[in-house]
TORGU-542001 format. One record per residue (C-alpha): residue in one letter; x, y, z. Coordinates in Angstrom, 1 decimal. Example, Ala and Ser with C-alpha at 12.3 -4.5 7.8 and 13.67 -1.06 7.14 Angstrom:
residues 2
   type        X        Y        Z
      A     12.3     -4.5      7.8
      S     13.7     -1.1      7.1
END
This chain:
residues 305
   type        X        Y        Z
      M     38.3     72.0      2.8
      Y     35.6     74.8      2.2
      N     37.7     77.7      3.7
      N     40.2     77.5      0.6
      V     37.0     78.6     -1.4
      R     35.0     80.5      1.1
      W     37.1     82.9      2.1
      L     34.5     85.0      3.8
      S     34.3     82.2      6.3
      R     37.8     81.9      6.7
      G     37.8     85.4      7.8
      H     35.1     85.0     10.4
      V     36.8     82.0     12.0
      L     39.8     84.2     12.9
      E     37.6     86.8     14.2
      R     35.6     84.3     16.4
      F     38.9     82.5     17.5
      V     40.3     85.9     18.7
      E     37.0     86.7     20.5
      C     37.3     83.3     22.3
      L     40.7     83.6     22.9
      D     40.7     83.2     26.8
      E     38.3     80.4     26.6
      I     40.5     78.6     24.4
      R     43.4     79.0     26.8
      I     41.4     77.7     29.6
      F     40.2     74.7     27.8
      M     43.8     73.8     26.6
      D     44.9     74.1     30.2
      D     42.0     72.1     31.6
      N     42.8     69.5     29.0
      K     46.7     69.6     29.6
      Q     47.2     70.3     26.0
      N     50.5     72.5     25.8
      C     50.0     75.3     23.0
      S     52.8     77.8     23.6
      E     51.5     80.0     20.6
      L     48.4     81.0     22.7
      T     50.9     82.6     25.4
      N     53.4     84.1     22.7
      V     53.1     87.7     22.3
      D     54.5     88.1     18.8
      W     52.6     85.2     17.5
      L     49.3     87.0     18.8
      I     50.1     90.3     17.4
      R     50.3     88.5     14.1
      L     47.1     86.6     14.6
      I     45.1     89.6     15.4
      F     46.7     91.8     12.6
      F     45.7     89.0     10.1
      T     42.1     88.9     11.6
      D     41.8     92.9     11.2
      F     43.1     92.5      7.6
      S     40.8     89.6      6.6
      S     37.8     91.7      8.0
      H     38.9     94.4      5.2
      L     39.2     91.7      2.4
      N     35.7     90.4      3.8
      E     34.1     93.8      3.2
      L     35.4     94.0     -0.3
      N     34.2     90.6     -1.2
      T     30.7     91.3      0.5
      K     30.4     94.5     -1.7
      L     31.6     92.6     -5.1
      Q     28.7     89.8     -4.4
      G     24.8     90.3     -5.4
      F     23.1     89.9     -8.6
      G     22.6     93.0    -11.0
      K     26.0     94.4    -10.6
      S     27.7     95.6    -13.9
      V     31.4     95.2    -14.4
      D     31.9     98.9    -13.9
      Q     30.6     98.8    -10.3
      A     33.1     96.0     -9.8
      F     35.8     98.4    -11.1
      D     34.8    101.4     -8.7
      V     34.9     99.1     -5.6
      L     38.2     97.3     -6.7
      T     39.6    101.0     -7.3
      A     38.3    102.0     -3.9
      F     39.8     99.0     -2.0
      E     43.4     99.7     -3.6
      K     43.4    103.4     -2.6
      K     42.2    102.0      0.7
      L     45.3     99.9      1.2
      K     47.5    103.0      0.9
      I     45.6    104.3      4.0
      Y     46.1    101.0      5.8
      K     49.5    101.3      5.1
      R     49.9    104.8      6.4
      D     47.8    103.9      9.5
      I     50.4    101.4     10.2
      E     53.5    103.5      9.5
      K     52.1    106.0     12.0
      E     50.9    103.4     14.6
      E     47.6    105.0     15.1
      L     45.7    101.7     14.2
      K     42.4    103.5     13.4
      Y     41.8    100.6     11.1
      F     42.8     97.9     13.1
      N     40.6     98.1     16.0
      K     41.5     94.4     17.4
      L     45.3     95.0     17.2
      K     44.9     98.6     19.2
      K     42.9     96.8     21.8
      F     45.5     94.1     22.2
      Y     48.3     96.7     22.6
      D     46.4     98.7     25.1
      D     45.7     95.7     27.0
      L     49.2     94.6     27.2
      K     51.0     94.7     30.6
      V     54.0     96.5     31.3
      H     56.2     93.3     31.3
      D     55.0     92.4     27.9
      T     56.4     95.3     26.5
      A     59.3     93.5     25.3
      G     57.2     91.4     23.0
      K     55.4     94.7     22.0
      D     57.7     94.8     18.8
      F     55.0     96.3     16.4
      Q     56.5     94.2     13.6
      K     55.9     97.2     11.5
      R     58.2     95.7      8.7
      L     56.4     92.5      8.4
      F     52.9     94.1      8.3
      L     53.8     97.0      5.8
      E     55.3     94.3      3.6
      I     52.1     92.0      3.9
      I     50.0     95.3      2.6
      D     52.4     96.2     -0.2
      T     52.3     92.5     -1.4
      T     48.5     92.7     -1.3
      A     48.5     95.9     -3.3
      E     51.0     94.6     -5.9
      Q     48.8     91.2     -6.3
      F     45.9     93.4     -7.0
      S     47.6     95.5     -9.2
      L     49.1     92.4    -11.3
      R     45.6     90.6    -11.3
      F     43.5     93.5    -12.5
      E     45.9     94.9    -14.7
      Q     44.0     93.9    -17.7
      F     40.7     94.8    -16.4
      R     42.3     98.3    -15.8
      K     42.7     99.2    -19.2
      F     39.1     98.5    -19.8
      E     38.0    100.6    -17.1
      Y     37.1    103.7    -19.0
      T     35.5    101.6    -21.9
      S     33.2    100.1    -19.3
      K     31.9    103.4    -18.5
      F     30.2    103.4    -21.9
      I     27.1    101.6    -20.9
      K     26.1    104.3    -18.7
      Y     27.8    107.5    -20.4
      P     27.6    107.2    -23.9
      D     26.5    110.7    -24.6
      T     30.1    111.9    -23.0
      V     32.5    109.4    -24.1
      D     35.4    110.2    -26.5
      F     35.5    107.6    -29.2
      E     39.7    108.1    -29.2
      T     39.7    107.0    -25.7
      L     37.5    103.9    -25.8
      D     39.3    100.5    -26.1
      L     37.2     98.5    -28.7
      T     39.8     95.9    -29.8
      M     38.2     93.1    -27.9
      F     34.8     93.7    -29.9
      S     36.6     93.8    -33.3
      W     34.9     90.5    -34.4
      M     31.7     92.1    -34.3
      G     32.4     94.3    -37.5
      L     31.9     97.8    -35.8
      H     33.0     99.7    -38.9
      D     30.1    102.2    -38.3
      F     30.5    102.7    -34.5
      E     32.1    106.0    -34.7
      M     29.5    107.5    -37.2
      Q     26.7    106.2    -35.1
      L     28.3    107.5    -31.9
      V     28.6    111.0    -33.7
      E     24.9    110.7    -34.6
      F     23.7    109.7    -31.3
      Q     25.7    112.4    -29.3
      S     24.3    115.0    -31.6
      S     20.6    114.0    -30.9
      A     19.1    115.3    -27.7
      I     16.4    113.2    -27.5
      W     18.7    109.9    -27.0
      R     21.1    111.9    -24.8
      Q     18.3    112.4    -22.6
      K     17.5    109.1    -22.2
      F     20.7    108.4    -20.5
      I     20.7    111.5    -18.4
      D     17.2    110.1    -17.2
      L     18.9    106.7    -16.6
      R     21.6    108.1    -14.6
      I     19.1    109.8    -12.2
      R     17.2    106.4    -11.7
      L     20.4    104.6    -11.0
      E     21.4    107.1     -8.3
      L     17.7    106.5     -6.7
      I     18.5    102.6     -6.9
      E     21.7    102.9     -5.2
      R     20.7    105.2     -2.6
      E     18.0    102.7     -1.6
      R     20.4    100.0     -1.9
      L     22.8    101.6      0.7
      N     19.8    102.5      2.8
      G     18.6     98.8      2.7
      S     15.2     99.6      1.3
      L     15.8     98.3     -2.2
      E     13.3     95.8     -3.2
      P     15.2     92.5     -4.4
      Q     13.8     92.4     -8.1
      I     14.8     95.9     -8.9
      L     18.1     95.5    -10.5
      A     20.3     98.4    -11.7
      E     22.0     96.2    -14.6
      N     18.2     95.6    -15.9
      E     17.4     99.4    -16.0
      I     20.6     99.8    -18.1
      L     19.7     97.0    -20.6
      Q     16.3     98.4    -20.7
      V     17.3    101.6    -22.0
      W     19.7    100.3    -24.6
      N     16.9     98.0    -25.9
      D     14.7    100.9    -26.4
      L     17.1    102.7    -29.0
      P     16.4    102.2    -32.5
      K     18.5     99.7    -34.8
      T     19.9    102.7    -36.4
      F     22.6    102.6    -33.6
      N     23.3     99.0    -33.7
      S     26.8     98.9    -33.3
      L     26.6    100.8    -30.1
      I     23.9     98.3    -28.8
      K     26.3     95.7    -29.5
      V     29.0     97.0    -27.6
      A     26.8     98.0    -24.7
      T     25.4     94.7    -24.3
      S     28.6     92.8    -24.7
      I     30.0     95.0    -21.7
      L     26.8     94.1    -19.6
      S     27.3     90.4    -20.5
      I     30.9     90.5    -18.7
      F     30.6     88.8    -15.2
      S     32.0     91.2    -12.5
      S     32.1     88.4    -10.0
      T     31.7     84.7     -9.5
      Y     29.0     85.4     -7.2
      S     26.0     83.9     -9.4
      C     28.0     80.8    -10.0
      E     28.7     80.0     -6.7
      S     25.3     80.8     -5.4
      L     24.0     78.6     -8.2
      F     26.2     75.7     -7.0
      S     25.0     76.2     -3.4
      T     21.5     76.1     -4.7
      M     22.1     72.8     -6.7
      N     23.8     71.1     -3.9
      Y     20.7     71.9     -1.6
      I     18.3     70.9     -4.1
      K     20.1     67.4     -4.9
      S     20.9     66.2     -1.6
      D     21.2     62.6     -0.5
      A     17.7     62.5      0.6
      R     16.6     63.3     -2.9
      S     18.7     61.0     -4.9
      C     16.0     60.1     -7.1
      L     15.6     63.3     -8.9
      T     16.0     63.3    -12.9
      D     18.2     65.7    -14.4
      E     15.4     67.5    -15.9
      L     13.6     68.0    -12.7
      S     16.8     69.2    -10.9
      A     17.3     71.6    -13.7
      A     13.5     73.0    -13.3
      C     14.1     73.2     -9.3
      V     17.3     75.2     -9.9
      T     15.7     77.4    -12.2
      L     12.6     78.0    -10.2
      K     15.0     78.8     -7.0
      N     17.1     81.3     -9.0
      T     14.5     83.0    -11.2
      R     13.4     86.6    -10.1
      Y     10.2     86.4    -11.9
      T      7.2     86.9     -9.7
      P      4.0     85.3    -11.1
      D      0.5     86.7    -10.4
      I     -1.0     83.9     -8.6
      K     -4.5     85.6     -8.7
      L     -4.6     86.2    -12.3
      L     -3.4     82.4    -13.0
      S     -6.0     80.9    -10.9
      S     -8.8     83.2    -12.1
      T     -8.5     81.6    -15.7
      T     -8.5     78.0    -13.9
      Q    -11.6     76.2    -13.1
      Q    -12.0     74.9     -9.6
      Q    -12.3     71.5     -8.6
      K    -15.7     71.0     -7.3
      S    -17.1     68.3     -5.4
      H    -19.7     65.7     -6.7
END
């Protein structure tokens, strides 16, 4: 029931099943359960291919997760994965299997008399990869048209107005947008703020990849802070930037919120009111770190009588 939603878990189930394949065969034999698929080479080849392919999808999903990721970062990850699909297809066509480790190991372990079942099933695998690429292309077609415009939040000093797609922001009344953009790009002071911003974002991304980034530091907050520092003279630019920043790059925040709620309002705590539940969820998900020493210093201690 849960694997239909939690497809990361579904991918891990396949990996664990393949790792325990020998033990599963022994268990089925000991219990005299006939499961012909476990000895069918063609079926096992397809199983192991899907296991390797699911691991790549899991990697994509993991990169899309997390707080503070702007929509343009999600575009970069999706674009990279679409290019990787072409590499996976070429890997299958050449039968090198550099990116399908479990499948390669399975072929290497096949005995001589199993060569009849070693029909690589190339056509099936290539069709699966092509179908996946087609689905990605169709699902993100609308977002792909917006890909260049999403870069505006980080590169307002270099974007070309003619290439921006502002149709979805027309309701804001952005009549002065082009003129404000010209004034902004002509000011060395305001351009420098975004040059410095990109330097800070590079350092944040470097620390994130190295695993040394503190959880309260979010790239999205850095971008928003710079836009909030701009004067109201550029109000049309600020409206567009904040609107782009408000676009959810994934459902991770919603899913984590539901998980938190299920943990807080369990069967053992059925007497919680809606107000208390909302307060608990807020405390659980906030990234605000209170200064306990400062708060306690202003409170009188309870002394014994």
